[in-house]
PQR file with spaces between the fields and no chain letter, atoms N, CA, C, O and H, PARSE charges and radii, in Angstrom:
ATOM       1  N    MET     1     151.554   87.460  100.237 -0.4000 1.5000
ATOM       2  CA   MET     1     150.325   87.892  100.899 -0.0000 2.0000
ATOM       3  C    MET     1     149.397   86.689  101.054  0.5500 1.7000
ATOM       4  O    MET     1     149.231   85.889  100.134 -0.5500 1.4000
ATOM       5  N    ASN     2     148.807   86.583  102.219 -0.4000 1.5000
ATOM       6  CA   ASN     2     147.904   85.462  102.428 -0.0000 2.0000
ATOM       7  C    ASN     2     146.492   85.810  101.963  0.5500 1.7000
ATOM       8  O    ASN     2     146.166   86.973  101.727 -0.5500 1.4000
ATOM       9  H    ASN     2     148.942   87.233  102.967  0.4000 1.0000
ATOM      10  N    ILE     3     145.683   84.798  101.842 -0.4000 1.5000
ATOM      11  CA   ILE     3     144.343   84.945  101.271 -0.0000 2.0000
ATOM      12  C    ILE     3     143.413   85.751  102.192  0.5500 1.7000
ATOM      13  O    ILE     3     142.520   86.448  101.710 -0.5500 1.4000
ATOM      14  H    ILE     3     145.948   83.853  102.034  0.4000 1.0000
ATOM      15  N    GLU     4     143.618   85.656  103.502 -0.4000 1.5000
ATOM      16  CA   GLU     4     142.769   86.406  104.430 -0.0000 2.0000
ATOM      17  C    GLU     4     142.952   87.904  104.256  0.5500 1.7000
ATOM      18  O    GLU     4     141.982   88.662  104.296 -0.5500 1.4000
ATOM      19  H    GLU     4     144.343   85.090  103.893  0.4000 1.0000
ATOM      20  N    LEU     5     144.179   88.328  104.066 -0.4000 1.5000
ATOM      21  CA   LEU     5     144.447   89.749  103.869 -0.0000 2.0000
ATOM      22  C    LEU     5     143.817   90.249  102.567  0.5500 1.7000
ATOM      23  O    LEU     5     143.243   91.338  102.531 -0.5500 1.4000
ATOM      24  H    LEU     5     144.967   87.713  104.034  0.4000 1.0000
ATOM      25  N    ILE     6     143.921   89.469  101.522 -0.4000 1.5000
ATOM      26  CA   ILE     6     143.325   89.846  100.236 -0.0000 2.0000
ATOM      27  C    ILE     6     141.806   89.947  100.357  0.5500 1.7000
ATOM      28  O    ILE     6     141.201   90.883   99.835 -0.5500 1.4000
ATOM      29  H    ILE     6     144.386   88.584  101.551  0.4000 1.0000
ATOM      30  N    LEU     7     141.190   88.982  101.044 -0.4000 1.5000
ATOM      31  CA   LEU     7     139.732   89.014  101.226 -0.0000 2.0000
ATOM      32  C    LEU     7     139.311   90.205  102.078  0.5500 1.7000
ATOM      33  O    LEU     7     138.289   90.831  101.799 -0.5500 1.4000
ATOM      34  H    LEU     7     141.682   88.221  101.468  0.4000 1.0000
ATOM      35  N    ASN     8     140.082   90.526  103.108 -0.4000 1.5000
ATOM      36  CA   ASN     8     139.746   91.681  103.949 -0.0000 2.0000
ATOM      37  C    ASN     8     139.833   92.986  103.175  0.5500 1.7000
ATOM      38  O    ASN     8     138.965   93.848  103.312 -0.5500 1.4000
ATOM      39  H    ASN     8     140.913   90.018  103.335  0.4000 1.0000
ATOM      40  N    ILE     9     140.871   93.139  102.364 -0.4000 1.5000
ATOM      41  CA   ILE     9     141.016   94.355  101.559 -0.0000 2.0000
ATOM      42  C    ILE     9     139.895   94.451  100.528  0.5500 1.7000
ATOM      43  O    ILE     9     139.326   95.525  100.329 -0.5500 1.4000
ATOM      44  H    ILE     9     141.576   92.439  102.252  0.4000 1.0000
ATOM      45  N    ALA    10     139.577   93.344   99.879 -0.4000 1.5000
ATOM      46  CA   ALA    10     138.485   93.339   98.890 -0.0000 2.0000
ATOM      47  C    ALA    10     137.151   93.670   99.544  0.5500 1.7000
ATOM      48  O    ALA    10     136.325   94.368   98.956 -0.5500 1.4000
ATOM      49  H    ALA    10     140.039   92.472  100.041  0.4000 1.0000
ATOM      50  N    GLN    11     136.939   93.172  100.757 -0.4000 1.5000
ATOM      51  CA   GLN    11     135.685   93.447  101.448 -0.0000 2.0000
ATOM      52  C    GLN    11     135.584   94.920  101.848  0.5500 1.7000
ATOM      53  O    GLN    11     134.503   95.506  101.785 -0.5500 1.4000
ATOM      54  H    GLN    11     137.610   92.605  101.234  0.4000 1.0000
ATOM      55  N    MET    12     136.701   95.517  102.259 -0.4000 1.5000
ATOM      56  CA   MET    12     136.695   96.944  102.594 -0.0000 2.0000
ATOM      57  C    MET    12     136.421   97.804  101.363  0.5500 1.7000
ATOM      58  O    MET    12     135.662   98.771  101.431 -0.5500 1.4000
ATOM      59  H    MET    12     137.579   95.041  102.310  0.4000 1.0000
ATOM      60  N    ILE    13     137.034   97.453  100.253 -0.4000 1.5000
ATOM      61  CA   ILE    13     136.811   98.212   99.015 -0.0000 2.0000
ATOM      62  C    ILE    13     135.353   98.088   98.580  0.5500 1.7000
ATOM      63  O    ILE    13     134.730   99.078   98.197 -0.5500 1.4000
ATOM      64  H    ILE    13     137.651   96.668  100.198  0.4000 1.0000
ATOM      65  N    LEU    14     134.813   96.875   98.639 -0.4000 1.5000
ATOM      66  CA   LEU    14     133.408   96.680   98.260 -0.0000 2.0000
ATOM      67  C    LEU    14     132.469   97.405   99.212  0.5500 1.7000
ATOM      68  O    LEU    14     131.430   97.905   98.784 -0.5500 1.4000
ATOM      69  H    LEU    14     135.319   96.071   98.950  0.4000 1.0000
ATOM      70  N    ALA    15     132.811   97.472  100.493 -0.4000 1.5000
ATOM      71  CA   ALA    15     131.972   98.188  101.448 -0.0000 2.0000
ATOM      72  C    ALA    15     131.888   99.671  101.087  0.5500 1.7000
ATOM      73  O    ALA    15     130.810  100.263  101.126 -0.5500 1.4000
ATOM      74  H    ALA    15     133.655   97.065  100.842  0.4000 1.0000
ATOM      75  N    VAL    16     133.019  100.265  100.740 -0.4000 1.5000
ATOM      76  CA   VAL    16     133.035  101.676  100.360 -0.0000 2.0000
ATOM      77  C    VAL    16     132.244  101.889   99.069  0.5500 1.7000
ATOM      78  O    VAL    16     131.476  102.845   98.965 -0.5500 1.4000
ATOM      79  H    VAL    16     133.895   99.784  100.708  0.4000 1.0000
ATOM      80  N    LEU    17     132.425  101.013   98.093 -0.4000 1.5000
ATOM      81  CA   LEU    17     131.683  101.129   96.831 -0.0000 2.0000
ATOM      82  C    LEU    17     130.182  100.955   97.040  0.5500 1.7000
ATOM      83  O    LEU    17     129.382  101.665   96.431 -0.5500 1.4000
ATOM      84  H    LEU    17     133.049  100.236   98.177  0.4000 1.0000
ATOM      85  N    LEU    18     129.805  100.023   97.892 -0.4000 1.5000
ATOM      86  CA   LEU    18     128.389   99.786   98.169 -0.0000 2.0000
ATOM      87  C    LEU    18     127.761  100.984   98.875  0.5500 1.7000
ATOM      88  O    LEU    18     126.649  101.389   98.539 -0.5500 1.4000
ATOM      89  H    LEU    18     130.456   99.446   98.387  0.4000 1.0000
ATOM      90  N    ILE    19     128.463  101.548   99.845 -0.4000 1.5000
ATOM      91  CA   ILE    19     127.956  102.732  100.535 -0.0000 2.0000
ATOM      92  C    ILE    19     127.804  103.894   99.560  0.5500 1.7000
ATOM      93  O    ILE    19     126.801  104.607   99.594 -0.5500 1.4000
ATOM      94  H    ILE    19     129.366  101.218  100.118  0.4000 1.0000
ATOM      95  N    ALA    20     128.791  104.087   98.694 -0.4000 1.5000
ATOM      96  CA   ALA    20     128.722  105.177   97.719 -0.0000 2.0000
ATOM      97  C    ALA    20     127.541  104.990   96.759  0.5500 1.7000
ATOM      98  O    ALA    20     126.827  105.946   96.456 -0.5500 1.4000
ATOM      99  H    ALA    20     129.605  103.507   98.666  0.4000 1.0000
ATOM     100  N    ALA    21     127.341  103.770   96.287 -0.4000 1.5000
ATOM     101  CA   ALA    21     126.231  103.508   95.357 -0.0000 2.0000
ATOM     102  C    ALA    21     124.885  103.750   96.031  0.5500 1.7000
ATOM     103  O    ALA    21     123.970  104.292   95.412 -0.5500 1.4000
ATOM     104  H    ALA    21     127.921  102.994   96.533  0.4000 1.0000
ATOM     105  N    ILE    22     124.760  103.356   97.283 -0.4000 1.5000
ATOM     106  CA   ILE    22     123.502  103.567   98.010 -0.0000 2.0000
ATOM     107  C    ILE    22     123.270  105.056   98.263  0.5500 1.7000
ATOM     108  O    ILE    22     122.145  105.540   98.140 -0.5500 1.4000
ATOM     109  H    ILE    22     125.503  102.916   97.786  0.4000 1.0000
ATOM     110  N    MET    23     124.319  105.773   98.612 -0.4000 1.5000
ATOM     111  CA   MET    23     124.177  107.206   98.876 -0.0000 2.0000
ATOM     112  C    MET    23     123.811  107.980   97.600  0.5500 1.7000
ATOM     113  O    MET    23     123.042  108.940   97.657 -0.5500 1.4000
ATOM     114  H    MET    23     125.233  105.380   98.712  0.4000 1.0000
ATOM     115  N    ILE    24     124.351  107.571   96.472 -0.4000 1.5000
ATOM     116  CA   ILE    24     123.992  108.228   95.214 -0.0000 2.0000
ATOM     117  C    ILE    24     122.516  108.009   94.911  0.5500 1.7000
ATOM     118  O    ILE    24     121.832  108.930   94.465 -0.5500 1.4000
ATOM     119  H    ILE    24     124.976  106.791   96.425  0.4000 1.0000
ATOM     120  N    GLN    25     122.022  106.806   95.147 -0.4000 1.5000
ATOM     121  CA   GLN    25     120.603  106.527   94.909 -0.0000 2.0000
ATOM     122  C    GLN    25     119.726  107.287   95.882  0.5500 1.7000
ATOM     123  O    GLN    25     118.693  107.826   95.486 -0.5500 1.4000
ATOM     124  H    GLN    25     122.578  106.058   95.510  0.4000 1.0000
ATOM     125  N    ALA    26     120.112  107.343   97.145 -0.4000 1.5000
ATOM     126  CA   ALA    26     119.302  108.020   98.153 -0.0000 2.0000
ATOM     127  C    ALA    26     119.210  109.515   97.875  0.5500 1.7000
ATOM     128  O    ALA    26     118.152  110.113   98.069 -0.5500 1.4000
ATOM     129  H    ALA    26     120.951  106.906   97.468  0.4000 1.0000
ATOM     130  N    SER    27     120.294  110.120   97.427 -0.4000 1.5000
ATOM     131  CA   SER    27     120.251  111.553   97.149 -0.0000 2.0000
ATOM     132  C    SER    27     119.393  111.847   95.923  0.5500 1.7000
ATOM     133  O    SER    27     118.734  112.886   95.868 -0.5500 1.4000
ATOM     134  H    SER    27     121.153  109.634   97.270  0.4000 1.0000
ATOM     135  N    GLY    28     119.390  110.965   94.957 -0.4000 1.5000
ATOM     136  CA   GLY    28     118.558  111.160   93.777 -0.0000 2.0000
ATOM     137  C    GLY    28     117.084  111.004   94.079  0.5500 1.7000
ATOM     138  O    GLY    28     116.262  111.709   93.495 -0.5500 1.4000
ATOM     139  H    GLY    28     119.925  110.121   95.002  0.4000 1.0000
ATOM     140  N    ALA    29     116.726  110.096   94.979 -0.4000 1.5000
ATOM     141  CA   ALA    29     115.325  109.856   95.302 -0.0000 2.0000
ATOM     142  C    ALA    29     114.768  110.969   96.180  0.5500 1.7000
ATOM     143  O    ALA    29     113.608  111.353   96.031 -0.5500 1.4000
ATOM     144  H    ALA    29     117.394  109.523   95.454  0.4000 1.0000
ATOM     145  N    GLY    30     115.574  111.484   97.085 -0.4000 1.5000
ATOM     146  CA   GLY    30     115.094  112.504   98.005 -0.0000 2.0000
ATOM     147  C    GLY    30     114.964  113.869   97.370  0.5500 1.7000
ATOM     148  O    GLY    30     114.238  114.719   97.886 -0.5500 1.4000
ATOM     149  H    GLY    30     116.516  111.172   97.207  0.4000 1.0000
ATOM     150  N    LEU    31     115.638  114.099   96.280 -0.4000 1.5000
ATOM     151  CA   LEU    31     115.634  115.410   95.663 -0.0000 2.0000
ATOM     152  C    LEU    31     114.260  115.761   95.098  0.5500 1.7000
ATOM     153  O    LEU    31     113.807  116.896   95.247 -0.5500 1.4000
ATOM     154  H    LEU    31     116.228  113.409   95.861  0.4000 1.0000
ATOM     155  N    GLY    32     113.599  114.814   94.459 -0.4000 1.5000
ATOM     156  CA   GLY    32     112.276  115.086   93.902 -0.0000 2.0000
ATOM     157  C    GLY    32     111.234  115.318   94.977  0.5500 1.7000
ATOM     158  O    GLY    32     110.358  116.169   94.824 -0.5500 1.4000
ATOM     159  H    GLY    32     113.968  113.893   94.338  0.4000 1.0000
ATOM     160  N    ALA    33     111.323  114.569   96.059 -0.4000 1.5000
ATOM     161  CA   ALA    33     110.367  114.721   97.148 -0.0000 2.0000
ATOM     162  C    ALA    33     110.606  116.019   97.913  0.5500 1.7000
ATOM     163  O    ALA    33     109.674  116.563   98.504 -0.5500 1.4000
ATOM     164  H    ALA    33     112.035  113.878   96.183  0.4000 1.0000
ATOM     165  N    ALA    34     111.830  116.518   97.912 -0.4000 1.5000
ATOM     166  CA   ALA    34     112.142  117.742   98.649 -0.0000 2.0000
ATOM     167  C    ALA    34     111.448  118.955   98.040  0.5500 1.7000
ATOM     168  O    ALA    34     111.126  119.902   98.758 -0.5500 1.4000
ATOM     169  H    ALA    34     112.587  116.076   97.432  0.4000 1.0000
ATOM     170  N    PHE    35     111.215  118.944   96.747 -0.4000 1.5000
ATOM     171  CA   PHE    35     110.577  120.069   96.076 -0.0000 2.0000
ATOM     172  C    PHE    35     109.110  119.803   95.771  0.5500 1.7000
ATOM     173  O    PHE    35     108.541  120.422   94.872 -0.5500 1.4000
ATOM     174  H    PHE    35     111.476  118.175   96.164  0.4000 1.0000
ATOM     175  N    GLY    36     108.499  118.897   96.505 -0.4000 1.5000
ATOM     176  CA   GLY    36     107.083  118.636   96.333 -0.0000 2.0000
ATOM     177  C    GLY    36     106.758  117.712   95.186  0.5500 1.7000
ATOM     178  O    GLY    36     105.603  117.630   94.769 -0.5500 1.4000
ATOM     179  H    GLY    36     108.961  118.395   97.236  0.4000 1.0000
ATOM     180  N    GLY    37     107.744  117.020   94.667 -0.4000 1.5000
ATOM     181  CA   GLY    37     107.507  116.077   93.579 -0.0000 2.0000
ATOM     182  C    GLY    37     106.721  114.876   94.063  0.5500 1.7000
ATOM     183  O    GLY    37     106.727  114.566   95.254 -0.5500 1.4000
ATOM     184  H    GLY    37     108.682  117.087   95.005  0.4000 1.0000
ATOM     185  N    GLY    38     106.062  114.215   93.171 -0.4000 1.5000
ATOM     186  CA   GLY    38     105.266  113.050   93.538 -0.0000 2.0000
ATOM     187  C    GLY    38     106.152  111.876   93.904  0.5500 1.7000
ATOM     188  O    GLY    38     106.678  111.195   93.023 -0.5500 1.4000
ATOM     189  H    GLY    38     106.058  114.467   92.204  0.4000 1.0000
ATOM     190  N    GLY    39     106.319  111.638   95.171 -0.4000 1.5000
ATOM     191  CA   GLY    39     107.151  110.536   95.614 -0.0000 2.0000
ATOM     192  C    GLY    39     106.467  109.194   95.463  0.5500 1.7000
ATOM     193  O    GLY    39     107.130  108.157   95.476 -0.5500 1.4000
ATOM     194  H    GLY    39     105.892  112.191   95.887  0.4000 1.0000
ATOM     195  N    ASN    40     105.146  109.196   95.319 -0.4000 1.5000
ATOM     196  CA   ASN    40     104.399  107.948   95.240 -0.0000 2.0000
ATOM     197  C    ASN    40     104.149  107.500   93.805  0.5500 1.7000
ATOM     198  O    ASN    40     103.510  106.471   93.584 -0.5500 1.4000
ATOM     199  H    ASN    40     104.608  110.038   95.308  0.4000 1.0000
ATOM     200  N    VAL    41     104.629  108.236   92.851 -0.4000 1.5000
ATOM     201  CA   VAL    41     104.396  107.914   91.446 -0.0000 2.0000
ATOM     202  C    VAL    41     105.381  106.829   91.016  0.5500 1.7000
ATOM     203  O    VAL    41     106.583  106.931   91.264 -0.5500 1.4000
ATOM     204  H    VAL    41     105.149  109.072   93.029  0.4000 1.0000
ATOM     205  N    TYR    42     104.856  105.793   90.369 -0.4000 1.5000
ATOM     206  CA   TYR    42     105.714  104.714   89.883 -0.0000 2.0000
ATOM     207  C    TYR    42     106.379  105.146   88.594  0.5500 1.7000
ATOM     208  O    TYR    42     105.727  105.656   87.683 -0.5500 1.4000
ATOM     209  H    TYR    42     103.880  105.710   90.168  0.4000 1.0000
ATOM     210  N    ARG    43     107.683  104.935   88.527 -0.4000 1.5000
ATOM     211  CA   ARG    43     108.396  105.223   87.290 -0.0000 2.0000
ATOM     212  C    ARG    43     109.506  104.197   87.141  0.5500 1.7000
ATOM     213  O    ARG    43     109.996  103.649   88.128 -0.5500 1.4000
ATOM     214  H    ARG    43     108.212  104.520   89.267  0.4000 1.0000
ATOM     215  N    THR    44     109.890  103.948   85.923 -0.4000 1.5000
ATOM     216  CA   THR    44     110.942  102.972   85.676 -0.0000 2.0000
ATOM     217  C    THR    44     112.298  103.652   85.725  0.5500 1.7000
ATOM     218  O    THR    44     112.426  104.841   85.432 -0.5500 1.4000
ATOM     219  H    THR    44     109.492  104.394   85.121  0.4000 1.0000
ATOM     220  N    LYS    45     113.288  102.892   86.093 -0.4000 1.5000
ATOM     221  CA   LYS    45     114.655  103.403   86.123 -0.0000 2.0000
ATOM     222  C    LYS    45     115.209  103.355   84.702  0.5500 1.7000
ATOM     223  O    LYS    45     115.029  102.370   83.985 -0.5500 1.4000
ATOM     224  H    LYS    45     113.184  101.927   86.331  0.4000 1.0000
ATOM     225  N    ARG    46     115.877  104.420   84.310 -0.4000 1.5000
ATOM     226  CA   ARG    46     116.430  104.489   82.967 -0.0000 2.0000
ATOM     227  C    ARG    46     117.829  105.072   83.011  0.5500 1.7000
ATOM     228  O    ARG    46     118.171  105.835   83.914 -0.5500 1.4000
ATOM     229  H    ARG    46     116.024  105.220   84.892  0.4000 1.0000
ATOM     230  N    GLY    47     118.614  104.711   82.049 -0.4000 1.5000
ATOM     231  CA   GLY    47     119.931  105.306   81.866 -0.0000 2.0000
ATOM     232  C    GLY    47     120.878  105.035   83.018  0.5500 1.7000
ATOM     233  O    GLY    47     121.044  103.898   83.459 -0.5500 1.4000
ATOM     234  H    GLY    47     118.336  104.091   81.315  0.4000 1.0000
ATOM     235  N    ALA    48     121.500  106.114   83.500 -0.4000 1.5000
ATOM     236  CA   ALA    48     122.506  106.008   84.553 -0.0000 2.0000
ATOM     237  C    ALA    48     121.899  105.507   85.855  0.5500 1.7000
ATOM     238  O    ALA    48     122.549  104.776   86.603 -0.5500 1.4000
ATOM     239  H    ALA    48     121.364  107.038   83.142  0.4000 1.0000
ATOM     240  N    GLU    49     120.659  105.894   86.129 -0.4000 1.5000
ATOM     241  CA   GLU    49     119.997  105.453   87.356 -0.0000 2.0000
ATOM     242  C    GLU    49     119.844  103.933   87.388  0.5500 1.7000
ATOM     243  O    GLU    49     120.009  103.312   88.437 -0.5500 1.4000
ATOM     244  H    GLU    49     120.131  106.487   85.521  0.4000 1.0000
ATOM     245  N    LYS    50     119.533  103.345   86.253 -0.4000 1.5000
ATOM     246  CA   LYS    50     119.397  101.891   86.169 -0.0000 2.0000
ATOM     247  C    LYS    50     120.748  101.208   86.346  0.5500 1.7000
ATOM     248  O    LYS    50     120.837  100.185   87.024 -0.5500 1.4000
ATOM     249  H    LYS    50     119.399  103.849   85.401  0.4000 1.0000
ATOM     250  N    LYS    51     121.798  101.761   85.745 -0.4000 1.5000
ATOM     251  CA   LYS    51     123.143  101.185   85.876 -0.0000 2.0000
ATOM     252  C    LYS    51     123.620  101.242   87.323  0.5500 1.7000
ATOM     253  O    LYS    51     124.216  100.282   87.813 -0.5500 1.4000
ATOM     254  H    LYS    51     121.726  102.592   85.194  0.4000 1.0000
ATOM     255  N    ILE    52     123.366  102.358   88.015 -0.4000 1.5000
ATOM     256  CA   ILE    52     123.762  102.474   89.418 -0.0000 2.0000
ATOM     257  C    ILE    52     122.988  101.474   90.266  0.5500 1.7000
ATOM     258  O    ILE    52     123.550  100.884   91.188 -0.5500 1.4000
ATOM     259  H    ILE    52     122.882  103.138   87.616  0.4000 1.0000
ATOM     260  N    PHE    53     121.715  101.276   89.972 -0.4000 1.5000
ATOM     261  CA   PHE    53     120.905  100.297   90.684 -0.0000 2.0000
ATOM     262  C    PHE    53     121.455   98.891   90.483  0.5500 1.7000
ATOM     263  O    PHE    53     121.556   98.123   91.439 -0.5500 1.4000
ATOM     264  H    PHE    53     121.258  101.756   89.223  0.4000 1.0000
ATOM     265  N    GLN    54     121.808   98.551   89.251 -0.4000 1.5000
ATOM     266  CA   GLN    54     122.372   97.233   88.969 -0.0000 2.0000
ATOM     267  C    GLN    54     123.733   97.049   89.622  0.5500 1.7000
ATOM     268  O    GLN    54     124.039   95.968   90.125 -0.5500 1.4000
ATOM     269  H    GLN    54     121.726   99.176   88.474  0.4000 1.0000
ATOM     270  N    LEU    55     124.555   98.103   89.620 -0.4000 1.5000
ATOM     271  CA   LEU    55     125.848   98.032   90.288 -0.0000 2.0000
ATOM     272  C    LEU    55     125.693   97.842   91.794  0.5500 1.7000
ATOM     273  O    LEU    55     126.484   97.133   92.416 -0.5500 1.4000
ATOM     274  H    LEU    55     124.306   98.981   89.211  0.4000 1.0000
ATOM     275  N    THR    56     124.682   98.469   92.375 -0.4000 1.5000
ATOM     276  CA   THR    56     124.431   98.306   93.807 -0.0000 2.0000
ATOM     277  C    THR    56     124.113   96.853   94.128  0.5500 1.7000
ATOM     278  O    THR    56     124.614   96.305   95.109 -0.5500 1.4000
ATOM     279  H    THR    56     124.040   99.045   91.869  0.4000 1.0000
ATOM     280  N    ILE    57     123.288   96.236   93.308 -0.4000 1.5000
ATOM     281  CA   ILE    57     122.960   94.821   93.512 -0.0000 2.0000
ATOM     282  C    ILE    57     124.209   93.961   93.364  0.5500 1.7000
ATOM     283  O    ILE    57     124.433   93.056   94.167 -0.5500 1.4000
ATOM     284  H    ILE    57     122.881   96.681   92.510  0.4000 1.0000
ATOM     285  N    LEU    58     125.020   94.232   92.354 -0.4000 1.5000
ATOM     286  CA   LEU    58     126.255   93.480   92.141 -0.0000 2.0000
ATOM     287  C    LEU    58     127.217   93.642   93.320  0.5500 1.7000
ATOM     288  O    LEU    58     127.787   92.661   93.796 -0.5500 1.4000
ATOM     289  H    LEU    58     124.838   94.968   91.702  0.4000 1.0000
ATOM     290  N    PHE    59     127.396   94.884   93.792 -0.4000 1.5000
ATOM     291  CA   PHE    59     128.277   95.125   94.931 -0.0000 2.0000
ATOM     292  C    PHE    59     127.780   94.393   96.175  0.5500 1.7000
ATOM     293  O    PHE    59     128.581   93.845   96.932 -0.5500 1.4000
ATOM     294  H    PHE    59     126.932   95.681   93.406  0.4000 1.0000
ATOM     295  N    ALA    60     126.465   94.380   96.393 -0.4000 1.5000
ATOM     296  CA   ALA    60     125.916   93.699   97.563 -0.0000 2.0000
ATOM     297  C    ALA    60     126.144   92.195   97.492  0.5500 1.7000
ATOM     298  O    ALA    60     126.489   91.573   98.497 -0.5500 1.4000
ATOM     299  H    ALA    60     125.814   94.826   95.779  0.4000 1.0000
ATOM     300  N    ILE    61     125.955   91.604   96.317 -0.4000 1.5000
ATOM     301  CA   ILE    61     126.172   90.164   96.152 -0.0000 2.0000
ATOM     302  C    ILE    61     127.646   89.819   96.357  0.5500 1.7000
ATOM     303  O    ILE    61     127.970   88.851   97.045 -0.5500 1.4000
ATOM     304  H    ILE    61     125.674   92.108   95.500  0.4000 1.0000
ATOM     305  N    LEU    62     128.534   90.610   95.763 -0.4000 1.5000
ATOM     306  CA   LEU    62     129.965   90.372   95.929 -0.0000 2.0000
ATOM     307  C    LEU    62     130.396   90.558   97.378  0.5500 1.7000
ATOM     308  O    LEU    62     131.205   89.782   97.886 -0.5500 1.4000
ATOM     309  H    LEU    62     128.270   91.397   95.205  0.4000 1.0000
ATOM     310  N    PHE    63     129.865   91.581   98.051 -0.4000 1.5000
ATOM     311  CA   PHE    63     130.199   91.832   99.452 -0.0000 2.0000
ATOM     312  C    PHE    63     129.765   90.651  100.322  0.5500 1.7000
ATOM     313  O    PHE    63     130.520   90.202  101.185 -0.5500 1.4000
ATOM     314  H    PHE    63     129.208   92.212   97.639  0.4000 1.0000
ATOM     315  N    PHE    64     128.568   90.159  100.098 -0.4000 1.5000
ATOM     316  CA   PHE    64     128.076   89.010  100.848 -0.0000 2.0000
ATOM     317  C    PHE    64     128.924   87.772  100.565  0.5500 1.7000
ATOM     318  O    PHE    64     129.277   87.033  101.484 -0.5500 1.4000
ATOM     319  H    PHE    64     127.955   90.524   99.398  0.4000 1.0000
ATOM     320  N    GLY    65     129.249   87.548   99.296 -0.4000 1.5000
ATOM     321  CA   GLY    65     130.048   86.378   98.928 -0.0000 2.0000
ATOM     322  C    GLY    65     131.445   86.412   99.523  0.5500 1.7000
ATOM     323  O    GLY    65     131.938   85.397  100.016 -0.5500 1.4000
ATOM     324  H    GLY    65     128.963   88.148   98.549  0.4000 1.0000
ATOM     325  N    ILE    66     132.084   87.572   99.480 -0.4000 1.5000
ATOM     326  CA   ILE    66     133.427   87.677  100.046 -0.0000 2.0000
ATOM     327  C    ILE    66     133.370   87.591  101.574  0.5500 1.7000
ATOM     328  O    ILE    66     134.275   87.035  102.197 -0.5500 1.4000
ATOM     329  H    ILE    66     131.683   88.396   99.080  0.4000 1.0000
ATOM     330  N    GLY    67     132.330   88.130  102.168 -0.4000 1.5000
ATOM     331  CA   GLY    67     132.178   87.989  103.618 -0.0000 2.0000
ATOM     332  C    GLY    67     131.996   86.542  104.023  0.5500 1.7000
ATOM     333  O    GLY    67     132.560   86.096  105.023 -0.5500 1.4000
ATOM     334  H    GLY    67     131.595   88.582  101.662  0.4000 1.0000
ATOM     335  N    LEU    68     131.216   85.811  103.257 -0.4000 1.5000
ATOM     336  CA   LEU    68     131.005   84.391  103.534 -0.0000 2.0000
ATOM     337  C    LEU    68     132.305   83.603  103.331  0.5500 1.7000
ATOM     338  O    LEU    68     132.633   82.727  104.131 -0.5500 1.4000
ATOM     339  H    LEU    68     130.758   86.173  102.445  0.4000 1.0000
ATOM     340  N    ALA    69     133.033   83.913  102.277 -0.4000 1.5000
ATOM     341  CA   ALA    69     134.310   83.249  102.032 -0.0000 2.0000
ATOM     342  C    ALA    69     135.320   83.563  103.138  0.5500 1.7000
ATOM     343  O    ALA    69     136.111   82.704  103.528 -0.5500 1.4000
ATOM     344  H    ALA    69     132.767   84.625  101.627  0.4000 1.0000
ATOM     345  N    ASN    70     135.285   84.790  103.635 -0.4000 1.5000
ATOM     346  CA   ASN    70     136.189   85.199  104.691 -0.0000 2.0000
ATOM     347  C    ASN    70     135.903   84.440  105.990  0.5500 1.7000
ATOM     348  O    ASN    70     136.826   84.116  106.737 -0.5500 1.4000
ATOM     349  H    ASN    70     134.642   85.487  103.318  0.4000 1.0000
ATOM     350  N    VAL    71     134.660   84.166  106.249 -0.4000 1.5000
ATOM     351  CA   VAL    71     134.296   83.409  107.460 -0.0000 2.0000
ATOM     352  C    VAL    71     134.692   81.948  107.320  0.5500 1.7000
ATOM     353  O    VAL    71     135.147   81.333  108.285 -0.5500 1.4000
ATOM     354  H    VAL    71     133.910   84.429  105.642  0.4000 1.0000
ATOM     355  N    LEU    72     134.526   81.397  106.145 -0.4000 1.5000
ATOM     356  CA   LEU    72     134.798   79.958  105.947 -0.0000 2.0000
ATOM     357  C    LEU    72     136.275   79.641  105.856  0.5500 1.7000
ATOM     358  O    LEU    72     136.671   78.500  106.094 -0.5500 1.4000
ATOM     359  H    LEU    72     134.157   81.897  105.361  0.4000 1.0000
ATOM     360  N    ILE    73     137.095   80.608  105.521 -0.4000 1.5000
ATOM     361  CA   ILE    73     138.539   80.339  105.394 -0.0000 2.0000
ATOM     362  C    ILE    73     139.266   80.572  106.703  0.5500 1.7000
ATOM     363  O    ILE    73     140.482   80.392  106.775 -0.5500 1.4000
ATOM     364  H    ILE    73     136.773   81.536  105.328  0.4000 1.0000
């Protein structure tokens, strides 16, 4: 297998993971506002919500890095 194919497959997998992580966050944020919850109240991320947020950042960095590597190779 050549390196371009491996990078393309890795980028597709990361794209799906990144979309899933973003959708999980979006559904959690919209749920409180849907029932009249204070959407403007500042609160810190804790527990699983914080881990998903950190994973989203990691997936985005990896996706960008693999995309850049794919262009340069």
